[in-house]
N, C-alpha and C positions, 0 to 999 in steps of 0.2 A: 648324614641325615639326622644326626643328633644335634640338637642345639644346646649350647651351653646355657644353663640357667644361672643367672646372677641374682643373688639376694643382697639387697642393700639394707643395711641396718643403720639406724640413726645412732650416732655416738653421743648425741645430746640427751643426757638423762638428768633428772632433777637430783642434785646433790643431797643426800640424806641429811646433811648438816643443816639444811634450810628448813626442813620439816618442823623441828621444834620452834624455829623463829616464827613460822606461820601460826602455830598454836599460841605462842606468847603474844603476838600482835592481835590475834582474835580475842584472846583473854583480856588484853588491855582495853580493847574497844568495848567488850561486853561489861567489864567491871566499871568502866567510865560511865556508861549509860546507866548501870545499876546504881552507882553511887550518886550520880546527878538526880536520878529519879527519887532516891531515898531522901535527898536534901530538898527536893522540890517544895514540900510543905513548909520547911523553914524559910525558904526564899519567899514564898507567898505570904507567910506570917508577917514579914516586915511591911509589905504593902497593904495587906488585908488586916487592918487593926480594929475594925468595928465588928461587934458580934450582933447578929440578928437571929430571930427565930423564924424558921421557914417551914412550910408544909410541902410534902412531896405530893404533887398533883398529878404526876404521870410517870410511867416508866416506859419510855419509847423503846420498842423492840427493833433490833437491827439483825437481820439474818444474812448469812453469807454461806456459800457452798464451796467446799474444797474437795479435791480428789480428781480422779480421772473422769472422762466423759461417759464411761460406761455406767449403767444404772446401779450396778452392785458396788461400785467403788466410790460413790459420791457420799459426802457427809455434810449435812447442813447444821450450822451452829447458830444460836441466837444469843445475843448479849442485850442487856438492858441498861439504858442511860436515863438516870432520874432527872425530872424537871421539878424545880422548886419555885414556890411563890412566897414572896415576903414583902413587907412594907418597910421603907426606910425614908425618914424625914418626910412623911406624908405621901410618898410616891410608892405605887405598887410595882414590883418587878417580878417578871417570870424569866427564869434562867435555866438553861440546860447544862448539866455537868459535862465536862470534857472526858470523864472516865466512864467506862462501861464495864459491866461484869455479868457473869452468870454463875450463880443465881443473882438476882438484883441486890444491890447493896442496901437499898431502902425499899420500903413498901408504901404503896399509895396510901395517903392519909397520915403517914408518919410525920411527927414533928421533929425537926432536925435543927441543930445549931450550925449556922454558917458564919464564916469570917469573910467580910467584904472589904473592898477598897473604898474608903469614903469619897475619894475623888472619882471613882467609877464603880458604882454598886454592882454592875454586871460582872466585874472581876472578883471572883470569890473562890473559896474552897470549903469543903466540909471536913473538919478535923476528925470526925468519926468514920469517914470513908477510908477503909484500909486497902483499897484497890491499888493505889499508887505505891504504897509500902510493899505490898506483895509483889508487884511487878519489879520493883527495885531489888528486892531480895532474890527473885528468880534470876534476873540478869547478872547480879553480882555473884550469885552462886555458880551459874554456868561459867562465868568468867574465871572464877577461882578454880573450878575443876580443870578447865583448859590450861590455866597457868601451871597447875601441878603437873598435868600431863606433859606440857611443853618443857618444863624444867627437868622432869624425870627422863624424857627422851634425850634431852641435851646431855645429861649425866651419862646415860647409857652409850650414846654415840661417842662421847669423849673417852669413856672407858674402853670401848672397842678400838678406838684409834691408838690408845696407849698400848693395848694388848697386841695390836698388829705391828707396832714399832719394835717390839722386843725380839 
């Protein structure tokens, strides 16, 4: 009347040697994004060779909600995207920044220097906007931390292997 109970265990386990590799790959991706973001103003600087004076005419608010669907776990965040108005070669342009921040990077009515592409005045960047630089530093920093963790884990795993071989 007794039935034999058979337990089947998977013999496929993640080899611990691969964990540092995942950390290092993740680090390389984050550091690449961070470094690219940090050099973005330099890239834009080549195309955007004309300087204009612009006025911040609006800070468009964008809200998004994150968290669980329960009412106590939801969090709403708002970021502000500046809209600039400037005149170039007798034409008036109204352009919205591609970057957003909280608090706003600029205040409504503020006069800001923009660098524009003379072939396409709607292609611009604001040298005084530090949002892109901050994002680049954050991504590069997170990547550096994961790189250090990945290298440290690799050293520890190799040290354990050598210790087990003796």
